[in-house]
Backbone as CSV, one residue per row, in Angstrom:
resi,resn,N_x,N_y,N_z,CA_x,CA_y,CA_z,C_x,C_y,C_z
1,UNK,108.355,91.876,91.188,109.098,91.593,92.409,109.465,92.906,93.092
2,UNK,109.252,92.983,94.396,109.554,94.195,95.138,111.056,94.312,95.375
3,UNK,111.561,95.547,95.245,112.999,95.776,95.344,113.550,95.342,96.697
4,UNK,112.830,95.656,97.759,113.305,95.288,99.102,113.460,93.775,99.221
5,UNK,112.471,93.030,98.778,112.540,91.573,98.845,113.674,91.037,97.977
6,UNK,113.909,91.668,96.839,114.992,91.235,95.958,116.354,91.344,96.639
7,UNK,116.560,92.423,97.379,117.839,92.574,98.076,118.050,91.415,99.042
8,UNK,117.032,91.086,99.832,117.164,89.971,100.769,117.378,88.654,100.029
9,UNK,116.677,88.456,98.910,116.833,87.213,98.158,118.221,87.104,97.531
10,UNK,118.754,88.209,97.049,120.106,88.186,96.478,121.147,87.886,97.554
11,UNK,120.982,88.473,98.721,121.885,88.133,99.821,121.703,86.673,100.221
12,UNK,120.467,86.218,100.275,120.202,84.858,100.738,120.686,83.781,99.800
13,UNK,120.607,84.035,98.488,120.962,83.001,97.514,122.378,83.148,96.962
14,UNK,122.971,84.330,97.091,124.281,84.555,96.471,125.275,85.268,97.386
15,UNK,124.920,86.450,97.832,125.902,87.315,98.488,126.365,86.778,99.830
16,UNK,125.543,86.015,100.514,125.980,85.432,101.781,127.134,84.448,101.560
17,UNK,127.209,83.874,100.370,128.280,82.940,100.047,129.506,83.657,99.481
18,UNK,129.434,84.982,99.428,130.565,85.796,98.991,130.981,86.715,100.121
19,UNK,130.955,86.172,101.334,131.383,86.920,102.501,130.301,87.736,103.165
20,UNK,129.079,87.705,102.604,127.984,88.455,103.210,128.090,89.948,102.993
21,UNK,128.792,90.359,101.949,128.924,91.783,101.683,128.976,92.024,100.189
22,UNK,128.683,93.274,99.812,128.696,93.641,98.406,128.959,95.133,98.302
23,UNK,129.736,95.529,97.303,129.919,96.941,97.041,128.625,97.507,96.468
24,UNK,128.389,98.773,96.757,127.154,99.395,96.298,127.030,99.307,94.782
25,UNK,128.130,99.538,94.077,128.047,99.481,92.620,127.728,98.062,92.134
26,UNK,128.200,97.056,92.897,127.861,95.685,92.547,126.389,95.396,92.773
27,UNK,125.850,95.894,93.890,124.421,95.711,94.167,123.581,96.428,93.117
28,UNK,124.017,97.603,92.707,123.307,98.328,91.655,123.306,97.524,90.361
29,UNK,124.442,96.919,90.018,124.536,96.114,88.797,123.601,94.906,88.863
30,UNK,123.545,94.253,90.025,122.651,93.109,90.182,121.189,93.531,90.058
31,UNK,120.843,94.608,90.725,119.439,95.044,90.712,119.025,95.571,89.341
32,UNK,119.993,96.008,88.544,119.678,96.443,87.188,119.124,95.298,86.337
33,UNK,119.504,94.065,86.677,118.957,92.906,85.970,117.444,92.829,86.124
34,UNK,116.929,93.431,87.185,115.493,93.406,87.469,114.851,94.777,87.238
35,UNK,115.593,95.621,86.501,115.109,96.947,86.106,114.806,97.836,87.307
36,UNK,115.603,97.700,88.366,115.490,98.565,89.532,116.507,99.689,89.368
37,UNK,116.079,100.952,89.342,117.004,102.068,89.112,118.056,102.190,90.213
38,UNK,119.203,102.728,89.850,120.285,102.895,90.815,119.868,103.786,91.974
39,UNK,119.069,104.817,91.694,118.628,105.706,92.767,117.795,104.959,93.797
40,UNK,116.973,104.029,93.338,116.160,103.226,94.256,117.038,102.328,95.102
41,UNK,118.071,101.745,94.506,118.983,100.862,95.241,119.705,101.650,96.326
42,UNK,120.158,102.857,96.023,120.865,103.658,97.017,119.958,103.987,98.201
43,UNK,118.733,104.401,97.909,117.784,104.731,98.977,117.468,103.488,99.802
44,UNK,117.270,102.367,99.136,116.924,101.138,99.832,118.063,100.659,100.715
45,UNK,119.298,100.707,100.214,120.450,100.280,101.008,120.592,101.152,102.254
46,UNK,120.402,102.454,102.092,120.475,103.359,103.244,119.382,103.039,104.253
47,UNK,118.202,102.748,103.771,117.084,102.431,104.664,117.324,101.124,105.408
48,UNK,117.819,100.113,104.706,118.083,98.827,105.358,119.183,98.955,106.405
49,UNK,120.142,99.836,106.155,121.176,100.095,107.162,120.565,100.771,108.384
50,UNK,119.698,101.743,108.163,119.057,102.448,109.275,118.182,101.506,110.105
51,UNK,117.602,100.500,109.453,116.738,99.539,110.149,117.524,98.428,110.830
52,UNK,118.833,98.388,110.616,119.656,97.388,111.282,119.843,96.100,110.520
53,UNK,119.405,96.048,109.255,119.570,94.826,108.463,120.928,94.772,107.779
54,UNK,121.514,95.934,107.491,122.809,96.005,106.838,123.722,96.960,107.599
55,UNK,125.016,96.711,107.485,126.033,97.645,107.950,126.773,98.164,106.718
56,UNK,127.406,99.302,106.848,128.156,99.856,105.717,129.610,100.074,106.109
57,UNK,130.481,100.060,105.092,131.903,100.294,105.294,132.430,101.066,104.093
58,UNK,133.253,102.052,104.372,133.853,102.848,103.306,135.238,102.315,102.969
59,UNK,135.494,102.110,101.687,136.813,101.750,101.178,137.191,102.788,100.128
60,UNK,137.832,103.880,100.585,138.102,104.983,99.675,136.793,105.611,99.236
61,UNK,136.561,105.607,97.949,135.303,106.148,97.424,134.201,105.102,97.358
62,UNK,134.549,103.882,97.628,133.577,102.783,97.539,132.847,102.591,98.862
63,UNK,131.559,102.297,98.777,130.773,101.900,99.938,130.370,100.445,99.786
64,UNK,130.644,99.662,100.821,130.221,98.266,100.830,129.155,98.067,101.891
65,UNK,128.230,97.159,101.621,127.171,96.824,102.572,127.338,95.384,103.028
66,UNK,127.230,95.181,104.347,127.470,93.877,104.968,126.244,93.451,105.762
67,UNK,126.056,92.153,105.846,124.971,91.612,106.650,125.245,91.810,108.139
68,UNK,124.217,92.166,108.878,124.331,92.209,110.336,124.056,90.811,110.894
69,UNK,124.342,90.617,112.172,124.084,89.327,112.810,122.599,88.962,112.724
70,UNK,121.736,89.965,112.907,120.293,89.709,112.848,119.884,89.217,111.464
71,UNK,120.507,89.768,110.426,120.148,89.362,109.074,120.695,87.980,108.749
72,UNK,121.902,87.671,109.250,122.415,86.308,109.093,121.427,85.298,109.683
73,UNK,120.927,85.595,110.898,119.970,84.676,111.533,118.698,84.556,110.709
74,UNK,118.208,85.689,110.213,116.998,85.672,109.393,117.186,84.823,108.147
75,UNK,118.318,84.976,107.479,118.580,84.208,106.263,118.748,82.728,106.565
76,UNK,119.389,82.400,107.692,119.526,80.993,108.086,118.161,80.359,108.327
77,UNK,117.311,81.070,109.076,115.963,80.566,109.343,115.174,80.421,108.048
78,UNK,115.287,81.443,107.204,114.541,81.421,105.962,114.950,80.278,105.058
79,UNK,116.267,80.048,104.958,116.724,78.957,104.093,116.235,77.608,104.610
80,UNK,116.252,77.428,105.921,115.777,76.179,106.495,114.286,75.971,106.214
81,UNK,113.496,77.016,106.409,112.049,76.892,106.207,111.716,76.665,104.743
82,UNK,112.499,77.245,103.828,112.204,77.110,102.404,112.670,75.770,101.854
83,UNK,113.872,75.333,102.240,114.481,74.175,101.586,114.284,72.861,102.331
84,UNK,114.111,72.901,103.632,114.049,71.662,104.412,112.606,71.214,104.633
85,UNK,112.430,69.912,104.711,111.135,69.344,105.031,111.319,68.275,106.110
86,UNK,110.328,68.155,106.986,110.391,67.167,108.066,110.089,65.788,107.497
87,UNK,110.936,64.821,107.832,110.737,63.439,107.392,110.353,62.573,108.585
88,UNK,109.815,61.421,108.283,109.508,60.455,109.332,108.080,60.560,109.831
89,UNK,107.644,59.532,110.555,106.266,59.497,111.063,106.059,60.505,112.196
90,UNK,104.832,60.892,112.357,104.444,61.824,113.415,104.167,61.049,114.697
91,UNK,104.565,61.615,115.843,104.338,60.921,117.112,102.939,61.156,117.674
92,UNK,102.107,61.946,116.959,100.723,62.144,117.374,100.518,63.238,118.405
93,UNK,101.577,63.950,118.775,101.446,64.997,119.793,101.404,66.377,119.159
94,UNK,100.508,67.202,119.679,100.421,68.598,119.296,101.177,69.446,120.313
95,UNK,101.879,70.442,119.815,102.567,71.405,120.681,101.747,72.683,120.661
96,UNK,101.114,72.965,121.790,100.112,74.025,121.880,100.690,75.216,122.646
97,UNK,100.518,76.409,122.060,100.997,77.649,122.675,99.804,78.550,122.970
98,UNK,99.685,78.968,124.212,98.718,79.986,124.614,99.499,81.240,124.951
99,UNK,99.134,82.358,124.358,99.867,83.584,124.634,98.945,84.628,125.245
100,UNK,99.565,85.539,125.958,98.833,86.630,126.599,99.513,87.945,126.259
101,UNK,98.803,88.798,125.507,99.287,90.119,125.127,98.201,91.128,125.464
102,UNK,98.531,92.219,126.135,97.515,93.220,126.483,96.741,93.688,125.251
103,UNK,95.459,93.931,125.416,94.608,94.363,124.314,95.129,95.630,123.650
104,UNK,95.795,96.468,124.440,96.304,97.730,123.898,97.521,97.540,122.995
105,UNK,98.136,96.356,123.065,99.370,96.101,122.296,99.045,95.381,120.985
106,UNK,98.264,96.022,120.137,97.857,95.362,118.893,99.040,95.114,117.963
107,UNK,99.953,96.067,117.896,101.126,95.883,117.047,101.971,94.713,117.494
108,UNK,102.152,94.562,118.794,102.925,93.453,119.332,102.224,92.133,119.052
109,UNK,100.913,92.120,119.187,100.165,90.887,118.929,100.322,90.450,117.475
110,UNK,100.299,91.414,116.566,100.447,91.081,115.154,101.848,90.546,114.857
111,UNK,102.860,91.136,115.452,104.223,90.633,115.260,104.363,89.222,115.807
112,UNK,103.735,88.948,116.947,103.775,87.609,117.525,103.110,86.608,116.591
113,UNK,101.978,86.975,116.031,101.278,86.057,115.130,102.104,85.752,113.890
114,UNK,102.813,86.752,113.373,103.672,86.519,112.212,104.793,85.535,112.554
115,UNK,105.357,85.673,113.740,106.430,84.762,114.131,105.888,83.355,114.370
116,UNK,104.707,83.247,114.940,104.086,81.939,115.108,103.869,81.271,113.747
117,UNK,103.346,82.029,112.792,103.125,81.482,111.452,104.442,81.068,110.809
118,UNK,105.481,81.891,110.966,106.782,81.577,110.379,107.325,80.261,110.901
119,UNK,107.084,79.971,112.175,107.587,78.727,112.760,106.615,77.561,112.591
120,UNK,105.565,77.754,111.797,104.684,76.647,111.450,103.535,76.406,112.405
121,UNK,103.229,77.373,113.261,102.075,77.241,114.145,100.837,77.786,113.443
122,UNK,99.691,77.201,113.772,98.429,77.660,113.209,97.437,77.978,114.312
123,UNK,96.502,78.915,114.062,95.539,79.325,115.091,94.353,78.365,115.180
124,UNK,94.191,77.768,116.335,93.031,76.910,116.567,91.888,77.708,117.190
125,UNK,92.233,78.717,117.976,91.274,79.603,118.632,92.015,80.894,118.965
126,UNK,91.303,81.971,119.330,92.009,83.195,119.704,93.054,82.940,120.784
127,UNK,94.277,83.351,120.507,95.415,83.220,121.431,95.839,81.779,121.676
128,UNK,95.337,80.838,120.870,95.716,79.419,120.993,96.234,78.942,119.641
129,UNK,97.542,78.680,119.578,98.176,78.227,118.340,98.831,76.879,118.585
130,UNK,98.955,76.092,117.543,99.529,74.756,117.720,100.314,74.321,116.491
131,UNK,101.172,73.323,116.709,101.985,72.757,115.646,102.216,71.280,115.941
132,UNK,102.312,70.459,114.899,102.666,69.064,115.128,104.165,68.866,115.365
133,UNK,104.944,69.939,115.200,106.400,69.871,115.360,106.830,70.622,116.617
134,UNK,107.872,70.139,117.254,108.371,70.768,118.475,109.316,71.907,118.110
135,UNK,108.745,73.092,117.916,109.534,74.262,117.556,109.400,75.364,118.603
136,UNK,109.024,74.994,119.803,108.771,75.981,120.846,110.055,76.727,121.213
137,UNK,111.172,76.010,121.332,112.411,76.684,121.725,112.886,77.642,120.633
138,UNK,112.706,77.259,119.377,113.047,78.173,118.287,112.171,79.420,118.367
139,UNK,110.896,79.201,118.668,109.981,80.338,118.799,110.407,81.246,119.939
140,UNK,110.722,80.663,121.090,111.143,81.481,122.232,112.384,82.307,121.893
141,UNK,113.328,81.685,121.209,114.549,82.406,120.844,114.233,83.560,119.909
142,UNK,113.297,83.347,119.003,112.937,84.378,118.052,112.147,85.508,118.702
143,UNK,111.497,85.212,119.818,110.713,86.227,120.520,111.567,87.071,121.453
144,UNK,112.845,86.725,121.593,113.710,87.454,122.526,113.830,88.921,122.156
145,UNK,113.665,89.230,120.870,113.785,90.618,120.428,112.534,91.439,120.735
146,UNK,111.440,90.783,121.104,110.191,91.482,121.393,110.062,91.745,122.891
147,UNK,109.188,92.671,123.283,108.906,92.855,124.715,108.413,91.543,125.319
148,UNK,108.550,91.382,126.634,108.150,90.121,127.271,106.702,89.734,126.943
149,UNK,106.556,88.498,126.534,105.237,87.948,126.208,105.061,86.660,126.996
150,UNK,103.927,86.513,127.639,103.680,85.283,128.389,103.238,84.180,127.436
151,UNK,103.960,83.067,127.488,103.607,81.884,126.711,103.383,80.713,127.655
152,UNK,102.263,80.045,127.506,102.018,78.786,128.202,102.027,77.687,127.154
153,UNK,102.834,76.672,127.366,103.043,75.626,126.373,102.545,74.285,126.901
154,UNK,101.811,73.579,126.064,101.282,72.264,126.425,101.573,71.287,125.287
155,UNK,101.675,70.023,125.644,101.770,68.955,124.657,100.595,68.024,124.884
156,UNK,99.869,67.746,123.808,98.624,66.997,123.995,98.334,66.122,122.784
157,UNK,97.386,65.206,122.980,96.895,64.343,121.912,95.394,64.529,121.781
158,UNK,94.906,64.324,120.573,93.458,64.370,120.366,92.880,62.968,120.606
159,UNK,91.621,62.807,120.282,90.977,61.507,120.491,91.278,60.506,119.384
160,UNK,91.898,60.975,118.309,92.216,60.036,117.238,92.614,60.742,115.964
161,UNK,92.966,59.973,114.948,93.489,60.542,113.714,92.457,61.385,112.977
162,UNK,91.193,60.990,113.002,90.155,61.796,112.350,90.068,63.172,112.993
163,UNK,90.159,63.231,114.313,90.139,64.520,115.014,91.386,65.339,114.682
164,UNK,92.518,64.645,114.541,93.746,65.351,114.186,93.610,66.034,112.828
165,UNK,93.059,65.324,111.862,92.885,65.905,110.526,91.906,67.068,110.561
166,UNK,90.900,66.957,111.412,89.943,68.057,111.551,90.620,69.281,112.170
167,UNK,91.469,69.058,113.165,92.210,70.159,113.779,93.074,70.856,112.733
168,UNK,93.787,70.076,111.925,94.646,70.655,110.895,93.850,71.478,109.893
169,UNK,92.680,70.967,109.505,91.846,71.682,108.541,91.319,72.992,109.107
170,UNK,91.135,73.058,110.425,90.639,74.293,111.046,91.757,75.297,111.311
171,UNK,92.948,74.802,111.576,94.057,75.703,111.927,94.742,76.304,110.701
172,UNK,94.624,75.638,109.553,95.273,76.137,108.333,94.313,76.034,107.162
173,UNK,94.433,76.966,106.233,93.623,76.953,105.011,94.299,76.035,103.995
174,UNK,94.166,74.746,104.204,94.863,73.784,103.361,94.303,73.752,101.943
175,UNK,93.002,73.962,101.788,92.422,73.970,100.441,92.963,75.142,99.633
176,UNK,92.989,76.322,100.235,93.522,77.476,99.528,95.000,77.321,99.223
177,UNK,95.737,76.763,100.169,97.164,76.530,99.967,97.393,75.543,98.834
178,UNK,96.571,74.508,98.771,96.725,73.510,97.715,96.433,74.106,96.342
179,UNK,95.461,75.012,96.264,95.185,75.679,94.994,96.380,76.521,94.548
180,UNK,97.027,77.181,95.500,98.189,77.998,95.153,99.381,77.122,94.761
181,UNK,99.512,75.962,95.375,100.553,75.026,94.946,100.281,74.560,93.513
182,UNK,99.013,74.310,93.192,98.669,73.904,91.827,99.054,74.986,90.831
183,UNK,98.825,76.257,91.195,99.185,77.361,90.306,100.698,77.450,90.129
184,UNK,101.445,77.230,91.212,102.903,77.249,91.118,103.393,76.141,90.191
185,UNK,102.830,74.952,90.341,103.208,73.838,89.480,102.868,74.128,88.020
186,UNK,101.725,74.732,87.786,101.325,75.051,86.416,102.273,76.059,85.783
187,UNK,102.880,76.907,86.602,103.810,77.906,86.087,105.194,77.325,85.836
188,UNK,105.738,76.580,86.781,107.150,76.202,86.712,107.407,74.795,86.175
189,UNK,106.487,73.871,86.314,106.758,72.527,85.795,106.970,72.541,84.283
190,UNK,106.177,73.303,83.503,106.423,73.319,82.050,107.745,73.984,81.667
191,UNK,108.373,74.732,82.566,109.624,75.424,82.250,110.857,74.554,82.475
192,UNK,110.682,73.412,83.097,111.844,72.598,83.463,112.671,72.179,82.249
193,UNK,112.002,71.868,81.130,112.753,71.456,79.935,113.652,72.587,79.453
194,UNK,113.164,73.836,79.494,113.994,74.978,79.096,115.161,75.144,80.061
195,UNK,114.890,74.943,81.349,115.968,75.057,82.330,117.026,73.990,82.089
196,UNK,116.579,72.785,81.746,117.532,71.701,81.493,118.385,72.002,80.259
197,UNK,117.768,72.633,79.260,118.504,72.970,78.031,119.513,74.079,78.278
198,UNK,119.270,74.888,79.307,120.198,75.963,79.649,119.692,77.324,79.196
199,UNK,119.718,78.278,80.091,119.323,79.646,79.782,120.547,80.553,79.766
200,UNK,120.487,81.660,79.038,121.556,82.663,79.151,121.695,83.113,80.598
201,UNK,122.914,83.493,80.980,123.215,83.743,82.393,122.293,84.779,83.023
202,UNK,122.113,85.905,82.375,121.286,86.967,82.948,119.841,86.509,83.095
203,UNK,119.321,85.842,82.079,117.946,85.340,82.140,117.800,84.304,83.245
204,UNK,118.826,83.465,83.420,118.774,82.451,84.471,118.720,83.092,85.851
205,UNK,119.492,84.156,86.058,119.461,84.852,87.346,118.069,85.413,87.612
206,UNK,117.499,86.079,86.629,116.162,86.660,86.809,115.141,85.564,87.066
207,UNK,115.233,84.493,86.305,114.269,83.405,86.457,114.404,82.735,87.821
208,UNK,115.631,82.551,88.271,115.862,81.903,89.565,115.373,82.779,90.717
209,UNK,115.592,84.072,90.622,115.114,84.970,91.667,113.591,85.055,91.681
210,UNK,112.977,84.991,90.502,111.518,84.980,90.465,110.974,83.684,91.074
211,UNK,111.643,82.581,90.816,111.256,81.312,91.417,111.308,81.397,92.938
212,UNK,112.415,81.907,93.469,112.550,82.050,94.919,111.489,83.000,95.462
213,UNK,111.289,84.102,94.764,110.300,85.103,95.181,108.901,84.486,95.252
214,UNK,108.565,83.677,94.248,107.237,83.063,94.211,107.081,81.959,95.249
215,UNK,108.184,81.253,95.542,108.059,80.092,96.426,108.214,80.434,97.898
216,UNK,108.968,81.455,98.233,109.289,81.679,99.642,108.117,82.184,100.472
217,UNK,107.017,82.537,99.831,105.831,82.930,100.595,105.149,81.713,101.224
218,UNK,105.412,80.527,100.701,104.711,79.343,101.179,105.076,78.939,102.604
219,UNK,106.350,79.074,103.050,106.643,78.708,104.443,105.846,79.497,105.473
220,UNK,105.373,80.693,105.117,104.531,81.449,106.043,103.154,80.806,106.183
221,UNK,102.778,80.022,105.186,101.419,79.463,105.165,101.391,77.953,105.352
222,UNK,102.482,77.287,104.966,102.511,75.820,105.005,103.233,75.356,106.263
223,UNK,102.529,74.681,107.179,103.161,74.225,108.423,103.992,72.958,108.269
224,UNK,104.131,72.472,107.021,104.898,71.247,106.782,104.318,70.103,107.606
225,UNK,103.028,69.865,107.407,102.319,68.852,108.190,102.802,67.444,107.861
226,UNK,102.769,66.560,108.855,103.056,65.149,108.582,102.039,64.581,107.596
227,UNK,102.440,63.534,106.889,101.559,62.933,105.883,100.228,62.509,106.481
228,UNK,100.246,62.130,107.769,99.019,61.671,108.413,97.942,62.747,108.502
229,UNK,98.340,64.007,108.386,97.401,65.111,108.570,97.022,65.797,107.260
230,UNK,97.616,65.383,106.157,97.381,66.069,104.893,96.101,65.587,104.222
231,UNK,95.403,66.485,103.525,94.208,66.080,102.788,94.573,65.277,101.551
232,UNK,93.615,64.566,101.016,93.838,63.818,99.784,94.167,64.783,98.649
233,UNK,95.044,64.340,97.754,95.398,65.168,96.612,96.326,66.321,96.940
234,UNK,97.084,66.203,98.024,97.966,67.282,98.453,99.106,67.465,97.462
235,UNK,99.364,68.722,97.035,100.353,69.014,96.009,101.618,69.663,96.554
236,UNK,101.673,69.860,97.866,102.829,70.536,98.441,104.135,69.826,98.176
237,UNK,104.140,68.498,98.276,105.363,67.734,98.037,105.834,67.864,96.603
238,UNK,104.904,67.775,95.647,105.270,67.904,94.233,105.808,69.303,93.943
239,UNK,105.172,70.316,94.529,105.632,71.689,94.315,107.035,71.885,94.873
240,UNK,107.305,71.293,96.023,108.631,71.431,96.624,109.688,70.763,95.751
241,UNK,109.382,69.613,95.217,110.346,68.914,94.360,110.623,69.708,93.082
242,UNK,109.593,70.278,92.483,109.797,71.099,91.280,110.625,72.334,91.614
243,UNK,110.345,72.951,92.771,111.131,74.104,93.187,112.601,73.736,93.327
244,UNK,112.905,72.647,94.022,114.295,72.250,94.230,114.989,71.938,92.901
245,UNK,114.295,71.239,92.000,114.906,70.900,90.718,115.164,72.155,89.894
246,UNK,114.179,73.048,89.831,114.354,74.273,89.053,115.452,75.139,89.641
247,UNK,115.494,75.244,90.938,116.509,76.053,91.615,117.908,75.541,91.302
248,UNK,118.070,74.236,91.273,119.388,73.651,90.987,119.737,73.772,89.507
249,UNK,118.768,73.566,88.622,119.037,73.660,87.193,119.505,75.059,86.787
250,UNK,118.999,76.068,87.467,119.346,77.450,87.138,120.597,77.935,87.867
251,UNK,121.113,77.117,88.760,122.194,77.566,89.636,123.431,78.016,88.870
252,UNK,123.979,77.156,88.011,125.260,77.461,87.364,125.204,78.737,86.518
253,UNK,124.248,78.885,85.606,124.236,80.123,84.816,123.927,81.361,85.660
254,UNK,123.090,81.218,86.697,122.794,82.365,87.558,124.040,82.788,88.332
255,UNK,124.788,81.818,88.857,126.037,82.135,89.558,127.037,82.790,88.612
256,UNK,127.066,82.330,87.361,127.964,82.919,86.382,127.633,84.390,86.157
257,UNK,126.346,84.695,86.114,125.925,86.082,85.940,126.352,86.927,87.136
258,UNK,126.093,86.427,88.343,126.477,87.162,89.549,127.985,87.365,89.588
259,UNK,128.744,86.315,89.285,130.202,86.424,89.297,130.702,87.455,88.304
260,UNK,130.096,87.484,87.115,130.512,88.453,86.124,130.216,89.882,86.540
261,UNK,129.069,90.100,87.135,128.681,91.450,87.546,129.494,91.942,88.739
262,UNK,129.927,91.004,89.587,130.674,91.383,90.787,132.178,91.238,90.620
263,UNK,132.606,90.852,89.440,134.037,90.684,89.223,134.538,89.312,89.589
264,UNK,133.604,88.393,89.929,133.947,87.007,90.240,135.045,86.886,91.283
265,UNK,134.885,87.680,92.374,135.911,87.648,93.423,135.395,87.021,94.709
266,UNK,134.312,86.225,94.572,133.777,85.590,95.766,133.609,84.103,95.560
267,UNK,133.320,83.393,96.641,133.093,81.955,96.553,131.644,81.690,96.309
268,UNK,131.350,80.493,95.785,129.969,80.081,95.553,129.800,78.670,96.051
269,UNK,129.101,78.531,97.165,128.878,77.212,97.758,127.399,77.093,98.102
270,UNK,126.561,77.162,97.085,125.116,77.177,97.314,124.538,75.798,97.134
């Protein structure tokens, strides 16, 4: 697990529920559970502050790091994409986005594509992305931080359900995604009995963070398609259920570990 990602995951799963801040020595203690040296934590915290993800505050000799507004928004979006799933039947409409970015702005184009993927859009053709869900306003809000980008938005229907499934298969690598879901299930489903029996607090924290680390990459790839568009033998739903069960089973001992390392002076409402 990468140290930078671990910091965001610890804030997302624990520290945000303890006021969104942590003393540096507390963060060092948490990261030590994952064998990240204190020197690396100090450098990383300073870098995240310089990038605008964290703010710092001095309390005597102590330095505390706090979430910025931008990071709160990122964590809110991330939690929704990881934990929530769309229910109910699909209305059959595609939400299509056409974007225009100058050829010279390759970096901007790549950032736009990442945001489109994060919001569940898939590429049907160059500069043409679509989603079965109406997330255009969320996308526009998320693009406010980027230089102006022209977006043309359309809502359309195909000629029928067979065409819809073909569109989905072309816009997303569903076969590859399903294979990765199978691998996730093969890893974590056999561990559920151990989780139910209870793990030592420190081990539970490490295991829970590894679970989050392994699972949170899927929202970038999985558009959360309606059942009508999914291929036969789809494992995404089963993987999500195993993730939720494992995450909850590990919650109490992992929180106990965090509370002990931080002095148990925060709330836990996860």
